[in-house]
ROSE-4610 file (N, C-alpha, C; in Angstrom, 1 decimal, always signed):
// ROSE-4610
residu = [M/M/M/N/N/N/Y/Y/Y/R/R/R/I/I/I/I/I/I/W/W/W/I/I/I/I/I/I/V/V/V/G/G/G/V/V/V/V/V/V/S/S/S/I/I/I/L/L/L/L/L/L/L/L/L/T/T/T/I/I/I/L/L/L/G/G/G/F/F/F/Y/Y/Y/I/I/I/G/G/G/N/N/N/F/F/F/Y/Y/Y/D/D/D/R/R/R/N/N/N/L/L/L/S/S/S/N/N/N/S/S/S/P/P/P/E/E/E/E/E/E/W/W/W/G/G/G/Q/Q/Q/F/F/F/G/G/G/D/D/D/Y/Y/Y/L/L/L/G/G/G/G/G/G/T/T/T/L/L/L/N/N/N/A/A/A/T/T/T/I/I/I/S/S/S/I/I/I/L/L/L/N/N/N/L/L/L/F/F/F/F/F/F/L/L/L/A/A/A/Y/Y/Y/L/L/L/T/T/T/I/I/I/K/K/K/I/I/I/A/A/A/K/K/K/I/I/I/E/E/E/E/E/E/D/D/D/R/R/R/T/T/T/N/N/N/N/N/N/T/T/T/S/S/S/K/K/K/D/D/D/S/S/S/V/V/V/K/K/K/P/P/P/L/L/L/G/G/G/L/L/L/F/F/F/S/S/S/F/F/F/D/D/D/V/V/V/S/S/S/N/N/N/D/D/D/F/F/F/F/F/F/K/K/K/I/I/I/E/E/E/L/L/L/H/H/H/N/N/N/V/V/V/G/G/G/L/L/L/G/G/G/P/P/P/L/L/L/I/I/I/L/L/L/K/K/K/E/E/E/F/F/F/K/K/K/V/V/V/F/F/F/D/D/D/K/K/K/E/E/E/K/K/K/E/E/E/Y/Y/Y/K/K/K/D/D/D/F/F/F/K/K/K/E/E/E/L/L/L/L/L/L/D/D/D/N/N/N/I/I/I/P/P/P/L/L/L/Q/Q/Q/Y/Y/Y/Y/Y/Y/R/R/R/P/P/P/K/K/K/Y/Y/Y/S/S/S/I/I/I/T/T/T/K/K/K/S/S/S/T/T/T/S/S/S/N/N/N/G/G/G/T/T/T/I/I/I/V/V/V/R/R/R/K/K/K/D/D/D/D/D/D/F/F/F/L/L/L/N/N/N/I/I/I/I/I/I/D/D/D/M/M/M/Q/Q/Q/I/I/I/D/D/D/K/K/K/D/D/D/T/T/T/P/P/P/G/G/G/A/A/A/E/E/E/Y/Y/Y/S/S/S/Q/Q/Q/K/K/K/V/V/V/D/D/D/S/S/S/L/L/L/K/K/K/I/I/I/V/V/V/K/K/K/T/T/T/K/K/K/L/L/L/A/A/A/S/S/S/C/C/C/E/E/E/I/I/I/K/K/K/I/I/I/I/I/I/Y/Y/Y/A/A/A/D/D/D/L/L/L/F/F/F/G/G/G/N/N/N/I/I/I/I/I/I/S/S/S/E/E/E/E/E/E/I/I/I/E/E/E/K/K/K/L/L/L/E/E/E/P/P/P/V/V/V/N/N/N/V/V/V/E/E/E/C/C/C/N/N/N]
num = [1/1/1/2/2/2/3/3/3/4/4/4/5/5/5/6/6/6/7/7/7/8/8/8/9/9/9/10/10/10/11/11/11/12/12/12/13/13/13/14/14/14/15/15/15/16/16/16/17/17/17/18/18/18/19/19/19/20/20/20/21/21/21/22/22/22/23/23/23/24/24/24/25/25/25/26/26/26/27/27/27/28/28/28/29/29/29/30/30/30/31/31/31/32/32/32/33/33/33/34/34/34/35/35/35/36/36/36/37/37/37/38/38/38/39/39/39/40/40/40/41/41/41/42/42/42/43/43/43/44/44/44/45/45/45/46/46/46/47/47/47/48/48/48/49/49/49/50/50/50/51/51/51/52/52/52/53/53/53/54/54/54/55/55/55/56/56/56/57/57/57/58/58/58/59/59/59/60/60/60/61/61/61/62/62/62/63/63/63/64/64/64/65/65/65/66/66/66/67/67/67/68/68/68/69/69/69/70/70/70/71/71/71/72/72/72/73/73/73/74/74/74/75/75/75/76/76/76/77/77/77/78/78/78/79/79/79/80/80/80/81/81/81/82/82/82/83/83/83/84/84/84/85/85/85/86/86/86/87/87/87/88/88/88/89/89/89/90/90/90/91/91/91/92/92/92/93/93/93/94/94/94/95/95/95/96/96/96/97/97/97/98/98/98/99/99/99/100/100/100/101/101/101/102/102/102/103/103/103/104/104/104/105/105/105/106/106/106/107/107/107/108/108/108/109/109/109/110/110/110/111/111/111/112/112/112/113/113/113/114/114/114/115/115/115/116/116/116/117/117/117/118/118/118/119/119/119/120/120/120/121/121/121/122/122/122/123/123/123/124/124/124/125/125/125/126/126/126/127/127/127/128/128/128/129/129/129/130/130/130/131/131/131/132/132/132/133/133/133/134/134/134/135/135/135/136/136/136/137/137/137/138/138/138/139/139/139/140/140/140/141/141/141/142/142/142/143/143/143/144/144/144/145/145/145/146/146/146/147/147/147/148/148/148/149/149/149/150/150/150/151/151/151/152/152/152/153/153/153/154/154/154/155/155/155/156/156/156/157/157/157/158/158/158/159/159/159/160/160/160/161/161/161/162/162/162/163/163/163/164/164/164/165/165/165/166/166/166/167/167/167/168/168/168/169/169/169/170/170/170/171/171/171/172/172/172/173/173/173/174/174/174/175/175/175/176/176/176/177/177/177/178/178/178/179/179/179/180/180/180/181/181/181/182/182/182/183/183/183/184/184/184/185/185/185/186/186/186/187/187/187/188/188/188/189/189/189/190/190/190/191/191/191/192/192/192/193/193/193/194/194/194/195/195/195/196/196/196/197/197/197/198/198/198/199/199/199/200/200/200/201/201/201/202/202/202/203/203/203/204/204/204/205/205/205/206/206/206/207/207/207/208/208/208/209/209/209/210/210/210/211/211/211/212/212/212/213/213/213/214/214/214/215/215/215/216/216/216/217/217/217/218/218/218/219/219/219/220/220/220/221/221/221/222/222/222/223/223/223/224/224/224/225/225/225/226/226/226]
x = [-84.6/-84.3/-83.6/-82.6/-81.9/-82.7/-83.5/-84.3/-83.5/-82.2/-81.3/-81.3/-81.2/-81.2/-82.5/-83.6/-84.9/-84.9/-84.4/-84.4/-83.4/-82.3/-81.4/-82.1/-82.8/-83.5/-84.5/-85.3/-86.3/-85.7/-84.6/-83.8/-83.3/-82.8/-82.2/-83.4/-84.5/-85.6/-86.2/-86.2/-86.7/-85.8/-84.5/-83.5/-83.7/-83.8/-84.0/-85.2/-86.3/-87.6/-87.5/-86.9/-86.7/-85.8/-84.7/-83.8/-84.5/-85.3/-86.0/-87.0/-87.8/-88.7/-88.0/-86.8/-86.0/-85.6/-85.1/-84.8/-86.0/-87.1/-88.3/-88.8/-88.8/-89.3/-88.3/-87.0/-86.0/-86.1/-86.6/-86.7/-88.0/-89.0/-90.4/-91.1/-90.3/-90.8/-91.7/-91.3/-92.0/-93.3/-93.6/-94.9/-96.0/-97.2/-98.3/-98.7/-99.4/-99.8/-100.8/-100.5/-101.3/-102.7/-103.7/-105.0/-105.2/-104.1/-104.2/-103.9/-104.8/-104.5/-103.3/-103.1/-102.0/-100.6/-100.6/-99.3/-99.0/-100.1/-99.9/-99.4/-100.0/-99.5/-98.1/-97.7/-96.2/-95.4/-95.9/-95.2/-95.0/-96.1/-96.1/-95.1/-95.0/-94.1/-92.6/-92.4/-91.1/-90.7/-91.6/-91.3/-91.1/-92.0/-91.9/-90.7/-90.4/-89.2/-87.9/-87.8/-86.6/-86.5/-87.6/-87.6/-87.6/-88.4/-88.6/-87.3/-86.4/-85.2/-84.4/-84.3/-83.5/-84.2/-85.5/-86.2/-86.0/-86.1/-85.9/-84.5/-83.5/-82.1/-82.1/-82.7/-82.7/-83.4/-84.5/-85.3/-84.4/-83.6/-82.7/-81.7/-81.1/-80.2/-80.9/-82.1/-82.9/-83.2/-83.6/-83.9/-82.7/-81.6/-80.3/-79.9/-80.1/-79.8/-80.7/-82.0/-82.9/-82.6/-82.2/-81.8/-80.6/-79.6/-78.4/-78.7/-79.6/-80.0/-80.7/-81.6/-82.4/-81.5/-80.6/-79.7/-78.8/-78.4/-77.6/-78.4/-79.6/-80.5/-80.7/-80.9/-81.1/-79.8/-78.7/-77.4/-77.2/-77.4/-77.3/-78.2/-79.5/-80.4/-80.0/-79.4/-79.0/-77.8/-76.9/-75.7/-76.1/-77.1/-77.5/-78.2/-79.0/-79.6/-78.6/-77.6/-76.5/-75.8/-75.5/-74.8/-75.7/-77.0/-77.9/-78.0/-77.9/-78.1/-77.0/-75.8/-74.7/-74.2/-75.0/-74.6/-74.4/-73.3/-73.0/-73.5/-73.7/-74.0/-73.3/-72.4/-71.6/-72.2/-72.4/-72.9/-72.0/-71.7/-70.9/-71.8/-71.3/-72.0/-71.1/-71.7/-70.9/-71.5/-70.6/-71.0/-70.2/-70.8/-70.0/-70.5/-69.6/-69.9/-68.8/-68.8/-67.8/-66.4/-66.4/-65.1/-64.8/-65.5/-65.1/-65.9/-65.4/-66.1/-65.6/-66.4/-66.0/-66.7/-66.1/-66.6/-66.5/-67.6/-67.6/-68.2/-67.7/-68.3/-69.1/-70.4/-71.3/-71.7/-71.7/-72.1/-73.6/-74.5/-75.9/-76.5/-75.7/-76.1/-76.4/-76.4/-76.7/-75.5/-74.3/-73.1/-71.9/-70.7/-69.5/-69.1/-68.6/-68.1/-66.6/-66.0/-64.6/-64.1/-63.3/-62.8/-61.6/-61.8/-60.7/-59.8/-60.4/-59.6/-60.1/-59.2/-59.6/-58.6/-59.2/-58.4/-59.0/-58.1/-58.6/-57.9/-58.7/-58.1/-58.9/-58.2/-58.8/-58.5/-58.7/-58.5/-57.1/-56.2/-54.8/-54.0/-54.4/-53.5/-54.4/-53.8/-54.3/-53.5/-54.1/-53.4/-53.6/-52.6/-52.7/-53.6/-53.7/-54.6/-54.8/-55.6/-55.9/-54.7/-53.8/-52.6/-51.8/-51.5/-50.8/-51.4/-52.7/-53.5/-53.4/-53.7/-53.8/-52.4/-51.4/-50.0/-49.6/-50.2/-49.8/-50.7/-51.6/-52.4/-51.7/-51.3/-50.6/-51.5/-51.1/-51.9/-50.9/-51.3/-50.3/-50.3/-51.5/-51.5/-51.7/-52.5/-52.9/-53.2/-52.8/-53.1/-54.0/-55.3/-56.2/-55.8/-56.1/-55.8/-56.8/-56.3/-57.3/-56.9/-57.8/-57.5/-58.1/-57.4/-57.8/-57.6/-58.3/-58.2/-57.2/-56.0/-54.9/-55.1/-56.1/-56.3/-57.2/-57.4/-58.3/-57.5/-57.2/-56.4/-57.2/-56.6/-57.2/-57.3/-58.6/-58.8/-59.5/-59.6/-60.2/-61.7/-62.1/-63.5/-64.3/-65.5/-66.4/-67.6/-67.9/-68.9/-70.3/-71.3/-72.7/-73.1/-73.7/-74.2/-73.0/-71.8/-70.7/-70.2/-69.2/-68.7/-67.2/-66.6/-65.2/-65.0/-64.2/-63.9/-62.9/-63.4/-62.5/-61.6/-62.2/-61.4/-62.3/-61.6/-62.2/-61.3/-61.7/-60.9/-61.6/-60.9/-61.6/-60.6/-61.1/-60.3/-60.1/-58.8/-58.5/-58.5/-59.6/-59.8/-58.8/-58.1/-57.2/-55.8/-55.5/-54.1/-53.7/-52.6/-52.2/-51.5/-51.3/-50.6/-51.5/-52.8/-53.7/-55.0/-55.7/-57.0/-58.0/-59.2/-60.2/-60.7/-60.8/-61.2/-60.2/-58.9/-57.8/-57.9/-58.3/-58.4/-59.6/-60.7/-61.8/-61.5/-60.7/-60.3/-59.4/-58.6/-57.7/-58.5/-59.5/-60.4/-61.2/-61.6/-62.3/-61.5/-60.2/-59.3/-59.2/-59.1/-59.1/-60.4/-61.5/-62.8/-62.9/-62.4/-62.5/-61.7/-60.5/-59.7/-60.4/-60.9/-61.5/-62.8/-63.5/-64.7/-64.5/-63.2/-62.9/-62.4/-62.4/-61.9/-63.0/-62.6/-63.5/-62.9/-63.7/-63.3/-63.8/-62.9/-63.3/-63.1/-64.1/-63.9/-64.5/-63.9/-64.4/-64.5/-65.7/-65.8/-66.5/-66.2/-66.7/-67.5/-68.2/-68.9/-68.0/-68.6/-67.9/-67.3/-67.9/-67.4/-66.4/-66.0/-65.0/-65.6/-67.0/-67.6/-67.7/-67.2/-67.2/-68.7/-69.1/-70.4/-70.6/-69.7/-69.9/-68.6/-68.6/-67.6/-68.2/-67.9/-68.5/-67.5/-68.0/-67.2/-68.0/-67.5/-68.3/-67.6/-68.3/-67.8/-67.8/-66.8/-66.7/-67.2/-68.0/-68.6/-69.3/-70.0/-70.7/-69.9/-68.5/-67.7/-67.6/-68.0/-67.8/-69.2/-70.2/-71.5/-71.3/-72.2/-72.2/-72.9/-72.3/-72.9/-73.2/-74.4/-74.8/-74.6]
y = [+44.1/+42.8/+41.9/+41.1/+40.2/+38.9/+38.7/+37.5/+36.3/+36.4/+35.3/+34.4/+35.1/+34.4/+33.6/+34.2/+33.4/+32.2/+32.3/+31.2/+30.1/+30.5/+29.6/+28.8/+29.5/+28.8/+27.8/+28.3/+27.4/+26.2/+26.4/+25.3/+24.3/+24.8/+23.9/+23.0/+23.7/+23.0/+22.0/+22.3/+21.4/+20.2/+20.4/+19.3/+18.4/+19.0/+18.2/+17.4/+18.0/+17.2/+16.1/+16.3/+15.2/+14.1/+14.5/+13.5/+12.7/+13.3/+12.6/+11.6/+12.1/+11.2/+10.1/+10.4/+9.4/+8.3/+8.6/+7.6/+6.8/+7.4/+6.7/+5.8/+6.3/+5.5/+4.3/+4.6/+3.6/+2.4/+2.7/+1.6/+0.9/+1.6/+1.0/+1.0/+1.0/+1.1/-0.1/-1.3/-2.6/-2.8/-1.8/-2.0/-1.1/-1.6/-0.9/+0.3/+1.3/+2.4/+2.0/+2.5/+2.1/+2.8/+2.1/+2.7/+3.1/+2.9/+3.1/+4.6/+5.3/+6.7/+6.7/+5.7/+5.7/+5.6/+4.8/+4.7/+6.0/+6.7/+8.0/+9.0/+8.9/+9.8/+9.6/+8.3/+8.1/+8.6/+8.5/+9.1/+10.7/+11.3/+12.7/+13.1/+12.3/+12.5/+12.4/+11.4/+11.3/+12.5/+13.0/+14.2/+15.4/+15.6/+16.8/+16.7/+15.6/+15.5/+15.7/+15.3/+15.5/+16.9/+17.5/+18.8/+20.0/+19.8/+21.0/+21.6/+20.7/+21.3/+22.0/+21.4/+22.1/+23.4/+23.4/+24.6/+25.7/+25.3/+26.3/+27.0/+26.2/+26.7/+27.7/+27.3/+28.2/+29.4/+29.4/+30.6/+31.5/+30.9/+31.8/+32.5/+31.8/+32.4/+33.5/+33.2/+34.2/+35.5/+35.3/+36.4/+37.2/+36.5/+37.2/+38.1/+37.5/+38.2/+39.4/+39.3/+40.4/+41.5/+41.1/+42.1/+42.9/+42.2/+42.9/+43.8/+43.3/+44.1/+45.4/+45.2/+46.4/+47.4/+46.9/+47.7/+48.5/+47.9/+48.5/+49.6/+49.3/+50.3/+51.5/+51.3/+52.4/+53.2/+52.5/+53.2/+54.1/+53.6/+54.4/+55.5/+55.3/+56.4/+57.5/+57.1/+58.1/+58.8/+58.1/+58.8/+59.8/+59.4/+60.3/+61.5/+61.3/+62.4/+63.4/+62.8/+63.7/+64.5/+63.8/+64.5/+65.6/+65.3/+66.3/+67.5/+67.3/+68.4/+69.3/+69.0/+69.9/+70.1/+69.9/+69.9/+71.4/+71.8/+73.1/+73.3/+74.6/+74.9/+76.2/+76.1/+77.3/+77.9/+79.3/+80.1/+81.3/+81.6/+82.8/+84.0/+85.1/+86.4/+87.4/+88.3/+89.3/+90.6/+91.6/+93.0/+93.8/+94.5/+95.1/+96.6/+97.5/+98.9/+99.3/+100.6/+101.1/+101.3/+101.5/+101.7/+100.6/+99.5/+98.4/+97.1/+96.0/+94.8/+93.9/+92.9/+92.0/+90.6/+89.5/+88.2/+87.5/+87.0/+86.3/+84.9/+84.0/+82.7/+82.6/+82.4/+82.4/+81.0/+80.6/+79.3/+79.5/+79.1/+79.2/+77.9/+76.9/+75.6/+75.6/+74.3/+74.1/+73.9/+73.7/+73.5/+74.1/+74.0/+74.6/+74.0/+74.9/+74.5/+74.4/+73.3/+73.1/+73.0/+74.0/+74.1/+73.1/+72.2/+71.2/+71.6/+72.4/+72.7/+74.0/+74.9/+76.2/+76.5/+76.7/+77.0/+78.1/+78.9/+79.9/+79.6/+79.6/+79.2/+79.8/+80.0/+80.4/+79.4/+79.8/+78.8/+78.5/+79.4/+79.2/+78.7/+79.0/+78.7/+78.5/+77.8/+77.6/+78.4/+79.2/+80.0/+79.5/+79.6/+79.1/+80.0/+81.3/+82.2/+83.5/+84.4/+85.6/+86.5/+86.5/+87.4/+87.1/+85.8/+85.4/+85.9/+85.8/+86.2/+87.7/+88.4/+89.9/+90.5/+89.9/+90.5/+90.3/+89.4/+89.1/+89.9/+90.7/+91.5/+92.9/+93.1/+94.4/+95.6/+96.6/+97.8/+99.0/+100.0/+101.0/+102.2/+102.7/+103.9/+103.7/+102.7/+102.6/+101.1/+100.7/+99.3/+99.4/+99.0/+99.2/+98.4/+98.9/+98.1/+97.0/+95.9/+94.8/+94.0/+93.3/+92.4/+91.0/+90.0/+88.6/+87.8/+86.7/+85.8/+84.8/+84.8/+83.9/+82.5/+82.4/+81.1/+80.2/+80.4/+79.6/+78.3/+77.5/+76.3/+75.2/+74.0/+72.8/+73.0/+73.0/+73.1/+74.5/+75.4/+76.7/+76.4/+77.0/+76.8/+78.0/+77.9/+79.0/+78.6/+79.3/+78.9/+79.1/+78.5/+78.7/+80.1/+80.6/+82.0/+83.0/+82.5/+83.4/+83.3/+84.1/+84.1/+84.3/+83.9/+84.0/+85.1/+86.1/+87.1/+86.5/+86.3/+85.8/+86.9/+88.0/+89.1/+90.4/+91.4/+92.8/+93.8/+94.4/+95.4/+96.7/+97.8/+99.1/+100.2/+101.2/+102.3/+103.3/+103.7/+104.7/+106.1/+106.8/+108.1/+109.1/+109.0/+110.1/+109.8/+108.7/+108.3/+109.2/+110.0/+110.8/+110.0/+110.7/+110.1/+109.5/+109.5/+109.0/+109.6/+109.9/+110.5/+109.4/+109.9/+108.9/+108.0/+108.6/+107.8/+106.7/+107.1/+106.0/+104.9/+105.3/+104.3/+103.3/+104.0/+103.2/+102.2/+102.7/+101.9/+100.7/+101.0/+100.0/+98.9/+99.3/+98.4/+97.5/+98.2/+97.5/+96.4/+96.7/+95.7/+94.5/+94.8/+93.6/+92.8/+93.5/+92.9/+92.0/+92.5/+91.8/+90.5/+90.6/+89.4/+88.4/+88.9/+87.9/+87.3/+88.0/+87.5/+86.3/+86.1/+84.9/+83.7/+83.9/+83.0/+82.2/+81.2/+80.4/+80.1/+79.9/+79.4/+78.0/+77.2/+75.8/+75.6/+75.1/+74.8/+73.4/+72.7/+71.5/+71.6/+71.4/+71.5/+70.3/+70.2/+69.1/+69.5/+68.6/+68.9/+68.7/+68.8/+68.6/+67.2/+66.2/+64.9/+64.5/+65.5/+65.2/+64.7/+64.6/+64.0/+65.1/+64.8/+65.8/+66.0/+67.3/+67.7/+68.1/+68.9/+69.4/+69.8/+69.8/+70.4/+71.5/+72.7/+73.8/+74.5/+74.8/+75.7/+76.9/+78.0/+79.3/+80.2/+80.6/+81.5/+82.9/+83.7/+85.0/+86.1/+85.7/+86.7/+87.9/+87.7/+88.8/+90.0/+89.8/+90.9/+92.0/+91.6/+92.5/+93.1/+93.0/+93.6/+95.1/+95.7/+97.2/+97.8/+98.8/+99.6/+101.0/+101.4/+102.8/+103.7]
z = [+30.8/+31.3/+30.3/+30.7/+29.8/+29.7/+28.6/+28.4/+28.2/+27.9/+27.7/+29.0/+30.1/+31.4/+31.6/+31.3/+31.4/+30.5/+29.3/+28.4/+28.8/+29.5/+30.0/+31.1/+32.0/+33.1/+32.6/+31.6/+31.0/+30.3/+29.7/+29.1/+30.1/+31.2/+32.2/+32.8/+33.1/+33.7/+32.8/+31.5/+30.5/+30.4/+30.4/+30.3/+31.5/+32.7/+33.9/+33.9/+33.4/+33.3/+32.4/+31.2/+30.3/+30.8/+31.5/+32.1/+33.1/+34.0/+35.0/+34.4/+33.4/+32.7/+32.0/+31.5/+30.8/+31.7/+32.9/+33.9/+34.3/+34.4/+34.9/+33.8/+32.5/+31.4/+31.2/+31.3/+31.1/+32.1/+33.3/+34.3/+34.2/+33.7/+33.7/+32.3/+31.3/+29.9/+29.6/+30.2/+29.8/+30.6/+31.4/+32.2/+31.5/+31.6/+31.1/+32.0/+31.4/+32.2/+33.2/+34.4/+35.6/+35.6/+36.1/+36.4/+37.9/+38.6/+40.1/+40.4/+41.1/+41.5/+42.5/+43.3/+44.2/+43.5/+42.4/+41.7/+40.9/+40.4/+39.8/+40.8/+42.0/+43.1/+43.4/+43.4/+43.6/+42.5/+41.3/+40.2/+40.3/+40.8/+41.0/+42.1/+43.2/+44.2/+43.7/+42.8/+42.2/+41.4/+40.6/+39.8/+40.7/+41.7/+42.5/+43.4/+43.9/+44.8/+44.1/+42.9/+42.1/+41.5/+41.1/+40.4/+41.4/+42.5/+43.3/+43.9/+44.3/+44.9/+43.9/+42.6/+41.6/+41.2/+41.0/+40.6/+41.7/+43.0/+44.1/+44.0/+43.7/+43.6/+42.4/+41.3/+40.1/+40.4/+41.2/+41.5/+42.4/+43.3/+44.0/+43.2/+42.2/+41.2/+40.4/+40.0/+39.2/+40.0/+41.3/+42.2/+42.4/+42.6/+42.9/+41.6/+40.4/+39.2/+39.1/+39.4/+39.3/+40.3/+41.5/+42.5/+42.1/+41.5/+41.0/+39.9/+39.0/+37.8/+38.2/+39.1/+39.6/+40.3/+41.1/+41.8/+40.8/+39.7/+38.7/+38.0/+37.7/+37.0/+37.9/+39.2/+40.2/+40.3/+40.3/+40.4/+39.2/+38.0/+36.8/+36.8/+37.3/+37.3/+38.3/+39.4/+40.4/+39.8/+39.2/+38.6/+37.5/+36.7/+35.6/+36.2/+37.3/+37.9/+38.5/+39.1/+39.7/+38.6/+37.5/+36.4/+35.8/+35.6/+35.1/+36.0/+37.3/+38.3/+38.3/+37.7/+37.7/+36.3/+35.3/+33.9/+33.4/+32.9/+32.5/+31.0/+30.7/+29.3/+28.9/+27.9/+27.5/+26.3/+26.4/+25.3/+25.1/+23.8/+23.5/+23.4/+23.8/+23.6/+22.9/+22.1/+21.4/+21.7/+22.0/+22.2/+21.3/+20.3/+19.3/+19.1/+18.9/+18.4/+17.5/+17.1/+16.2/+16.9/+18.2/+18.8/+19.9/+19.9/+20.8/+20.4/+20.9/+20.8/+21.9/+22.4/+23.3/+23.1/+23.4/+23.3/+24.7/+25.1/+26.4/+26.3/+27.2/+27.3/+28.5/+28.4/+29.6/+29.9/+31.2/+31.7/+32.2/+31.4/+31.8/+32.2/+32.5/+32.9/+34.4/+35.0/+36.4/+37.3/+36.7/+37.4/+36.8/+37.4/+36.9/+35.6/+34.7/+33.4/+33.5/+33.1/+33.2/+31.8/+31.4/+30.0/+29.9/+28.9/+28.6/+27.4/+26.5/+25.3/+24.7/+24.3/+23.7/+22.6/+21.4/+20.2/+19.4/+18.7/+17.7/+16.4/+15.4/+14.1/+12.9/+11.8/+10.6/+9.5/+8.3/+7.2/+7.0/+7.4/+7.2/+8.3/+9.6/+10.7/+12.0/+12.9/+14.2/+15.2/+16.1/+17.0/+18.5/+19.3/+20.6/+21.5/+21.1/+21.8/+21.0/+21.4/+20.7/+20.6/+21.5/+21.5/+20.3/+20.0/+18.9/+17.6/+17.5/+16.3/+16.1/+17.2/+17.1/+16.8/+17.3/+17.1/+15.7/+14.9/+13.6/+12.5/+13.0/+12.1/+11.8/+10.6/+10.3/+10.4/+11.2/+11.4/+11.2/+10.4/+10.0/+11.0/+11.4/+12.2/+13.7/+14.0/+15.4/+15.8/+17.0/+17.4/+18.7/+18.5/+19.6/+20.9/+22.0/+23.3/+23.4/+24.0/+24.3/+25.5/+26.0/+27.1/+26.8/+27.2/+26.9/+28.2/+28.3/+29.4/+29.0/+29.6/+29.3/+29.9/+30.8/+31.5/+30.7/+29.4/+28.6/+28.3/+29.3/+29.1/+29.8/+29.8/+30.4/+31.9/+32.4/+33.8/+34.2/+33.3/+33.6/+34.0/+35.1/+35.6/+35.4/+34.9/+34.8/+35.6/+36.7/+37.6/+37.0/+37.7/+37.2/+37.3/+36.2/+36.1/+36.0/+35.7/+35.5/+34.1/+33.8/+32.4/+32.4/+31.2/+31.0/+29.9/+30.1/+29.1/+28.1/+26.9/+25.9/+25.3/+24.9/+24.4/+24.5/+24.9/+25.0/+24.3/+23.2/+22.5/+22.3/+22.6/+22.4/+22.1/+21.5/+21.0/+22.2/+22.4/+23.3/+22.6/+22.9/+22.1/+22.4/+23.6/+24.0/+23.6/+23.0/+22.6/+21.4/+21.5/+20.4/+19.3/+18.2/+17.1/+16.0/+16.2/+15.2/+15.3/+14.2/+14.2/+14.6/+15.1/+15.6/+14.4/+13.2/+12.1/+11.7/+11.9/+11.7/+12.7/+14.0/+15.0/+14.7/+14.2/+13.8/+12.7/+11.7/+10.6/+11.1/+12.0/+12.5/+13.2/+14.0/+14.7/+13.7/+12.6/+11.6/+10.9/+10.7/+10.1/+11.0/+12.3/+13.3/+13.2/+13.2/+13.1/+11.9/+10.8/+9.5/+9.6/+10.2/+10.4/+11.3/+12.4/+13.4/+12.8/+11.9/+11.3/+10.5/+10.1/+9.3/+10.2/+11.5/+12.4/+13.2/+13.9/+14.7/+16.0/+17.0/+18.3/+18.5/+19.0/+19.4/+20.8/+21.5/+23.0/+23.2/+24.1/+24.7/+26.2/+26.7/+28.2/+28.8/+30.1/+30.9/+32.1/+32.8/+34.0/+35.2/+36.4/+37.6/+37.8/+37.2/+37.3/+36.2/+35.3/+34.3/+33.0/+32.9/+31.7/+30.7/+29.5/+28.4/+28.0/+28.1/+27.8/+26.4/+25.8/+24.5/+23.9/+22.5/+21.7/+20.9/+21.1/+20.4/+19.5/+18.3/+17.4/+17.0/+17.4/+17.2/+16.2/+15.1/+14.1/+14.7/+14.4/+14.9/+14.0/+13.1/+12.1/+12.8/+14.0/+14.6/+15.0/+15.1/+15.5/+14.4/+13.2/+12.1/+11.5/+12.4/+12.0/+11.9/+11.0/+10.8/+12.0/+12.6/+13.7/+13.3/+13.6/+13.2/+14.4]
């Protein structure tokens, strides 16, 4: 509650009371205090008649203020409840082995996740997507196949309990021209490069409210697999 309003009302009532008493004293200051109950009753009627109407009007203003304030509190509470009921939560998952790896963004929240920004970057450069990054990694014998979600742009929607495939790379064992060990080595080079990178995402809820800005290190893609 805004106590300033209460103090304003108290101040106005106090000023009115002093003004009314001032008028009364100004007119009758030269008379002695009366011992007559009737005259004191007339004085009370004078005070009550002049103050009651003003105080009643101030009460109406105060009640109107309280009504608006309570309505605003209830509206904010309803809006917050609605937002919480559809709030998304994005979590990255990593699946890694010697001949493949994948990174996914899972929405484990209560409502759809709307991706507002997606970036891949390392200490030297920022990439618009994984394709630009992967194509710039020099590989001598073999380039593993991969799939990425190109729709990682403003407005991409990840539904509740669903996921977005960020990148999926695996060795094609039947591709001629390179030994399996060379293919594994090529994949390891890619993993080492990605391990020095980070993903940045900003996502919002169904109402367009920014929920979180997440920066995920990609070190887990380079874990040792037995």
